[in-house]
N, CA, C and O of each residue as an XYZ file, in Angstrom:
484
protein
N      79.406    127.505     81.790
C      78.933    126.138     81.918
C      77.477    126.073     82.334
O      76.870    125.005     82.265
N      76.905    127.173     82.759
C      75.523    127.151     83.176
C      75.305    126.400     84.474
O      74.306    125.695     84.620
N      76.229    126.542     85.425
C      76.105    125.787     86.668
C      75.766    126.665     87.856
O      75.731    126.181     88.987
N      75.517    127.941     87.626
C      75.290    128.885     88.715
C      74.278    128.444     89.755
O      74.620    128.292     90.927
N      73.043    128.237     89.341
C      72.013    127.867     90.310
C      72.213    126.437     90.806
O      71.914    126.133     91.961
N      72.711    125.570     89.948
C      72.965    124.191     90.361
C      74.075    124.130     91.407
O      74.036    123.296     92.311
N      75.050    125.003     91.284
C      76.185    125.027     92.213
C      75.705    125.184     93.652
O      76.162    124.467     94.542
N      74.800    126.107     93.879
C      74.264    126.325     95.229
C      73.518    125.088     95.722
O      73.622    124.727     96.895
N      72.769    124.441     94.838
C      72.037    123.227     95.218
C      72.998    122.088     95.536
O      72.770    121.330     96.478
N      74.071    121.962     94.757
C      75.064    120.915     95.042
C      75.682    121.127     96.419
O      75.856    120.173     97.177
N      76.015    122.376     96.742
C      76.618    122.674     98.047
C      75.633    122.359     99.172
O      76.008    121.753    100.175
N      74.391    122.765     99.008
C      73.378    122.525    100.042
C      73.156    121.029    100.264
O      73.113    120.572    101.406
N      73.017    120.272     99.186
C      72.777    118.838     99.343
C      74.028    118.109     99.823
O      73.923    117.120    100.548
N      75.204    118.580     99.433
C      76.451    117.982     99.922
C      76.599    118.228    101.421
O      77.063    117.354    102.152
N      76.207    119.410    101.878
C      76.219    119.709    103.315
C      75.360    118.701    104.070
O      75.777    118.178    105.104
N      74.169    118.428    103.559
C      73.294    117.448    104.193
C      73.870    116.049    104.141
O      73.792    115.309    105.121
N      74.445    115.680    103.016
C      75.030    114.350    102.839
C      76.174    114.114    103.822
O      76.309    113.022    104.375
N      77.001    115.145    104.038
C      78.154    115.022    104.934
C      77.809    115.325    106.388
O      78.616    115.077    107.285
N      76.609    115.862    106.624
C      76.211    116.192    107.990
C      76.956    117.376    108.554
O      77.207    117.451    109.756
N      77.310    118.305    107.679
C      78.112    119.457    108.085
C      77.794    120.637    107.170
O      77.915    120.509    105.952
N      77.388    121.790    107.728
C      77.148    122.953    106.867
C      78.453    123.415    106.221
O      79.454    123.637    106.903
N      78.423    123.554    104.908
C      79.610    123.952    104.158
C      79.456    125.362    103.623
O      78.372    125.758    103.195
N      80.534    126.112    103.649
C      80.553    127.454    103.094
C      81.653    127.585    102.067
O      82.677    126.906    102.150
N      81.446    128.446    101.113
C      82.410    128.688    100.050
C      83.602    129.469    100.584
O      83.427    130.474    101.274
N      84.812    129.016    100.269
C      86.021    129.750    100.623
C      86.163    130.892     99.621
O      86.236    130.663     98.414
N      86.200    132.105    100.122
C      86.253    133.287     99.266
C      87.455    133.232     98.328
O      88.579    132.964     98.754
N      87.201    133.491     97.042
C      88.258    133.527     96.040
C      88.702    132.160     95.536
O      89.683    132.063     94.799
N      87.995    131.107     95.924
C      88.431    129.755     95.541
C      87.811    129.249     94.240
O      88.201    128.195     93.738
N      86.863    129.979     93.700
C      86.163    129.510     92.511
C      86.996    129.727     91.250
O      87.587    130.789     91.053
N      87.032    128.695     90.397
C      87.652    128.818     89.083
C      86.637    128.343     88.055
O      85.874    127.411     88.308
N      86.631    128.982     86.906
C      85.697    128.628     85.843
C      86.442    128.651     84.521
O      87.024    129.665     84.137
N      86.417    127.520     83.831
C      87.038    127.401     82.516
C      85.951    127.026     81.521
O      84.785    126.901     81.894
N      86.323    126.846     80.264
C      85.336    126.549     79.224
C      84.521    125.295     79.531
O      83.309    125.280     79.318
N      85.166    124.255     80.024
C      84.433    123.011     80.270
C      84.717    122.407     81.641
O      84.570    121.200     81.838
N      85.126    123.253     82.591
C      85.391    122.774     83.956
C      85.237    123.919     84.949
O      85.422    125.089     84.614
N      84.896    123.553     86.170
C      84.787    124.541     87.245
C      85.167    123.854     88.548
O      85.030    122.639     88.690
N      85.647    124.652     89.498
C      85.949    124.097     90.816
C      85.780    125.178     91.865
O      85.825    126.371     91.568
N      85.586    124.738     93.086
C      85.529    125.654     94.220
C      85.912    124.876     95.466
O      85.838    123.648     95.497
N      86.319    125.603     96.488
C      86.696    124.996     97.754
C      85.665    125.391     98.800
O      85.262    126.550     98.895
N      85.249    124.409     99.576
C      84.259    124.610    100.630
C      84.883    124.206    101.955
O      85.811    123.398    101.998
N      84.362    124.776    103.039
C      84.854    124.393    104.359
C      83.694    124.341    105.336
O      82.673    125.003    105.155
N      83.876    123.534    106.382
C      82.846    123.418    107.397
C      83.400    122.813    108.667
O      84.444    122.161    108.661
N      82.682    123.040    109.765
C      83.036    122.485    111.068
C      81.863    121.633    111.525
O      80.716    122.078    111.506
N      82.159    120.408    111.935
C      81.104    119.505    112.398
C      80.782    119.811    113.849
O      81.672    119.848    114.699
N      79.505    120.031    114.128
C      79.066    120.292    115.491
C      79.322    121.719    115.924
O      79.999    122.479    115.232
N      78.769    122.083    117.093
C      78.949    123.444    117.605
C      80.371    123.655    118.127
O      81.029    122.696    118.531
N      80.851    124.910    118.122
C      82.191    125.196    118.650
C      82.277    124.832    120.134
O      81.346    125.085    120.898
N      83.383    124.246    120.523
C      83.608    123.874    121.920
C      85.108    123.714    122.144
O      85.893    123.830    121.202
N      85.504    123.452    123.365
C      86.930    123.367    123.680
C      87.486    121.949    123.563
O      88.667    121.728    123.829
N      86.652    120.989    123.169
C      87.114    119.607    123.016
C      87.700    119.376    121.638
O      88.359    120.251    121.078
N      87.460    118.216    121.104
C      87.970    117.844    119.788
C      87.182    118.580    118.705
O      85.955    118.653    118.760
N      87.899    119.121    117.723
C      87.275    119.829    116.611
C      87.452    119.017    115.334
O      88.566    118.623    114.989
N      86.349    118.771    114.637
C      86.392    118.060    113.364
C      85.983    119.035    112.264
O      84.888    119.598    112.284
N      86.888    119.221    111.307
C      86.656    120.158    110.209
C      86.733    119.428    108.876
O      87.419    118.414    108.748
N      86.026    119.953    107.893
C      86.059    119.408    106.544
C      86.534    120.482    105.581
O      86.176    121.653    105.705
N      87.339    120.067    104.631
C      87.731    120.903    103.509
C      87.342    120.110    102.268
O      87.726    118.949    102.126
N      86.585    120.728    101.375
C      86.016    120.012    100.237
C      86.387    120.726     98.947
O      86.223    121.940     98.826
N      86.887    119.962     97.987
C      87.157    120.487     96.648
C      86.023    119.994     95.757
O      85.948    118.805     95.446
N      85.140    120.904     95.343
C      84.004    120.581     94.481
C      84.434    120.781     93.032
O      84.914    121.855     92.666
N      84.263    119.753     92.210
C      84.749    119.766     90.828
C      83.618    119.441     89.859
O      82.793    118.565     90.117
N      83.594    120.159     88.744
C      82.572    119.952     87.713
C      83.267    119.959     86.357
O      84.056    120.857     86.063
N      82.974    118.963     85.536
C      83.484    118.949     84.164
C      82.336    118.637     83.215
O      81.395    117.921     83.557
N      82.442    119.196     82.010
C      81.427    118.928     80.985
C      81.888    117.734     80.150
O      83.016    117.693     79.659
N      80.984    116.765     80.003
C      81.257    115.587     79.177
C      81.047    115.927     77.703
O      80.452    116.952     77.371
N      81.540    115.061     76.831
C      81.369    115.247     75.388
C      79.905    115.284     74.977
O      79.550    115.933     73.992
N      79.040    114.581     75.738
C      77.614    114.562     75.400
C      76.863    115.784     75.934
O      75.646    115.883     75.777
N      77.593    116.722     76.572
C      76.979    117.942     77.088
C      76.564    117.865     78.540
O      76.291    118.892     79.161
N      76.512    116.662     79.095
C      76.169    116.502     80.506
C      77.320    116.923     81.411
O      78.416    117.233     80.945
N      77.052    116.929     82.695
C      78.068    117.341     83.664
C      78.457    116.182     84.572
O      77.605    115.402     84.999
N      79.738    116.076     84.861
C      80.230    115.188     85.911
C      80.535    116.076     87.102
O      81.248    117.071     86.977
N      79.995    115.715     88.256
C      80.164    116.506     89.475
C      80.661    115.571     90.565
O      80.059    114.528     90.819
N      81.753    115.945     91.205
C      82.256    115.148     92.307
C      82.983    116.045     93.290
O      83.268    117.207     93.000
N      83.278    115.492     94.453
C      83.946    116.270     95.495
C      84.986    115.410     96.195
O      84.771    114.225     96.452
N      86.110    116.031     96.493
C      87.153    115.413     97.307
C      86.968    115.967     98.710
O      87.018    117.181     98.909
N      86.754    115.090     99.684
C      86.458    115.517    101.050
C      87.643    115.173    101.946
O      87.997    114.006    102.112
N      88.247    116.205    102.519
C      89.374    116.050    103.436
C      88.857    116.259    104.853
O      88.169    117.244    105.124
N      89.179    115.350    105.747
C      88.746    115.426    107.142
C      89.931    115.807    108.022
O      91.040    115.304    107.842
N      89.682    116.701    108.975
C      90.722    117.150    109.903
C      90.196    117.052    111.329
O      89.097    117.522    111.624
N      90.971    116.447    112.202
C      90.651    116.398    113.624
C      91.735    117.189    114.340
O      92.920    116.875    114.237
N      91.314    118.221    115.067
C      92.251    119.130    115.733
C      93.337    119.608    114.774
O      94.523    119.620    115.104
N      92.898    120.005    113.566
C      93.736    120.615    112.524
C      94.643    119.633    111.778
O      95.373    120.055    110.881
N      94.625    118.338    112.116
C      95.453    117.341    111.430
C      94.569    116.481    110.529
O      93.508    116.010    110.940
N      95.033    116.287    109.281
C      94.248    115.503    108.328
C      94.197    114.038    108.754
O      95.202    113.465    109.175
N      93.015    113.443    108.639
C      92.825    112.027    108.950
C      92.124    111.350    107.770
O      91.296    111.956    107.090
N      92.474    110.089    107.545
C      91.872    109.309    106.464
C      92.176    107.837    106.719
O      92.941    107.491    107.619
N      91.562    106.981    105.910
C      91.900    105.564    105.987
C      93.387    105.387    105.699
O      94.005    106.221    105.036
N      93.945    104.308    106.196
C      95.373    104.023    106.013
C      95.755    104.075    104.528
O      95.094    103.477    103.679
N      96.830    104.801    104.238
C      97.370    104.962    102.886
C      96.425    105.690    101.928
O      96.609    105.632    100.712
N      95.427    106.367    102.464
C      94.501    107.153    101.650
C      94.603    108.614    102.067
O      95.207    108.937    103.090
N      94.010    109.490    101.270
C      94.131    110.929    101.513
C      92.773    111.602    101.702
O      92.627    112.465    102.568
N      91.781    111.218    100.901
C      90.486    111.893    100.924
C      89.384    110.921    100.518
O      89.631    109.877     99.915
N      88.173    111.300    100.869
C      86.985    110.549    100.476
C      86.403    111.221     99.234
O      86.218    112.438     99.211
N      86.119    110.438     98.216
C      85.512    110.979     97.004
C      84.024    110.646     96.997
O      83.626    109.504     97.227
N      83.216    111.662     96.732
C      81.779    111.478     96.564
C      81.397    112.057     95.207
O      82.056    112.969     94.708
N      80.338    111.529     94.615
C      79.933    112.020     93.298
C      78.425    112.208     93.227
O      77.658    111.554     93.935
N      78.026    113.123     92.350
C      76.617    113.438     92.113
C      76.101    112.462     91.063
O      76.529    112.499     89.909
N      75.178    111.584     91.467
C      74.613    110.584     90.560
C      73.106    110.571     90.704
O      72.575    110.439     91.808
N      72.426    110.707     89.587
C      70.964    110.606     89.556
C      70.293    111.497     90.595
O      69.353    111.080     91.271
N      70.786    112.728     90.713
C      70.156    113.712     91.585
C      70.488    113.616     93.052
O      69.819    114.233     93.882
N      71.522    112.843     93.390
C      71.922    112.768     94.797
C      73.412    112.443     94.909
O      74.032    111.955     93.963
N      73.961    112.721     96.072
C      75.366    112.427     96.336
C      75.523    110.962     96.698
O      74.681    110.391     97.391
N      76.604    110.356     96.226
C      76.905    108.958     96.523
C      78.395    108.835     96.836
O      79.234    109.505     96.234
N      78.688    107.986     97.767
C      80.074    107.751     98.165
C      80.772    106.902     97.102
O      80.274    105.844     96.716
N      81.932    107.375     96.633
C      82.726    106.604     95.675
C      83.839    105.842     96.387
O      84.244    104.773     95.932
N      84.334    106.380     97.496
C      85.343    105.677     98.277
C      86.559    106.527     98.591
O      86.713    107.642     98.091
N      87.419    105.968     99.434
C      88.661    106.632     99.819
C      89.681    106.477     98.707
O      89.773    105.425     98.074
N      90.452    107.540     98.473
C      91.466    107.507     97.422
C      92.791    108.020     97.951
O      92.843    108.848     98.861
N      93.864    107.507     97.358
C      95.215    107.944     97.705
C      95.586    109.160     96.863
O      94.983    109.417     95.821
N      96.569    109.890     97.322
C      97.090    111.047     96.591
C      98.272    110.576     95.746
O      99.423    110.888     96.052
N      97.985    109.825     94.684
C      99.019    109.192     93.861
C      99.982    110.198     93.233
O     101.159    109.890     93.044
N      99.496    111.390     92.911
C     100.325    112.403     92.255
C     101.003    113.353     93.242
O     101.797    114.200     92.833
N     100.702    113.225     94.522
C     101.286    114.122     95.522
C     100.710    115.527     95.483
O     101.301    116.461     96.025
N      99.558    115.678     94.841
C      98.933    116.996     94.673
C      98.541    117.639     96.002
O      98.535    118.865     96.118
N      98.213    116.823     97.003
C      97.713    117.334     98.272
C      98.727    117.180     99.408
O      98.353    117.252    100.579
N      99.991    116.973     99.081
C     101.033    116.735    100.092
C     101.142    117.875    101.103
O     101.471    117.629    102.263
N     100.881    119.086    100.701
C     100.981    120.233    101.601
C      99.766    120.440    102.478
O      99.695    121.420    103.220
N      98.817    119.538    102.405
C      97.561    119.699    103.137
C      97.462    118.701    104.297
O      96.418    118.081    104.499
N      98.531    118.554    105.039
C      98.552    117.644    106.191
C      97.861    118.264    107.400
O      97.287    117.557    108.228
N      97.923    119.589    107.493
C      97.310    120.290    108.622
C      96.585    121.534    108.122
O      96.900    122.066    107.058
N      95.615    121.986    108.899
C      94.935    123.257    108.635
C      95.596    124.328    109.482
O      96.029    124.061    110.604
N      95.674    125.508    108.961
C      96.261    126.610    109.733
C      95.191    127.486    110.309
O      95.495    128.466    110.990
């Protein structure tokens, strides 16, 4: 897909957008003919014994029919290892538009795809 160098830039700018340094989860990258995905993780703030806020991010890229790329991320928030979100929602969706990240909004897990992700281990 030719997203190698762009992938690193998307991660860096997404880290800034979310206010949390994100790192690639080893072995999480998938690459197909017209789609790619990877999982990122990060901890907000310095380590301490109080409340811990962690992010798990699914970064997704698909190639459009016109050759361009659609890039978006599903952002899961965890407080003390338990997933938190707006009522009846599961994750925050953000998308890459015109060279920057933009918030698309909270979304529900209509298909039950993320049902096993209630807590972090």
